N, C-alpha and C positions, 0 to 999 in steps of 0.2 A: 070809378073807384069809390068805395065807401070809406068812412073814417077809420074803421078797423083795419082795412087793407092798407091804407096810407101809413098808419102807425107801424104795422107789421113790416112793411117795406122799408120804412125809415130806420127802425130798430136793426134790421138786417144789414143795412148799409153802414150804419154807425158801428156795429159790432165788427164788421170787416175792416174798418179803419183803425180800430183799437186805440186811437188817440183821443177820441171823444167819450165823455161820460154823460149819459142822459141825466139831467138834473131837474127838469120840470116838464110835465105834460099836463095840459088842461084840456078836457073835452067837454063841450056843452052842446048837446044836440048834434047838429051836422058840422060843427066847427071844432078843430083841434089846433092848439098852438102850444109852443113850449120852447125849451132851450136845451142845448147840449154843450157842455163845457169842454173847451180844448185845453186851456191853461188858466192860471190865475187872472190873466188879462184878456182872454179871448173866448168867445162863445159863438155858437151857431143858433140863430133864432129861426123858428119855422112856424108856418101857418098853413092850414088847409081848410077850405070850405067845400063841402060835398055838393051843395046846391049849385054853386057857380063853377066848380072845378078849379077855383083859384088855389094856387100853390105859391108860397113866397118863402124865400130863404135869404138870410143875411148873415154874413160873418162880421162880427163886431170885435174890434181890438181896442182896448181901453174904452173910450167913449165914441169911437169912430167906426162907421160902416166902411169896411175895406173891400167888400165884395157882396153882390146880391143878385138874385134873379127872382122875377115875378112872372107868373104864368097864369092865364085864365083862358076862357074860350074866345076871348076877343083880342088878346095881345100877348106878346112876350117881351119882357124888358130885362136887360142885363146891365149891371153897373159894376165897374171896377175902379177903385180909387187908389 
């Protein structure tokens, strides 16, 4: 998947949820990262690297990561706190 396809898929998924508002997207070469706001105190942070296939998502509430998933071609890691 390339960075444009990742962003398109992500925007489609966020639009379907209707609770998230995309507040920041930064793309530099083969890397995309950003944030989608859920409320005043919660947001979803995301990262994608086209070269490695790395995808990372973290749900942050206040200053705490309450959920996250990291995936690349070598591992999958999920954390729930």
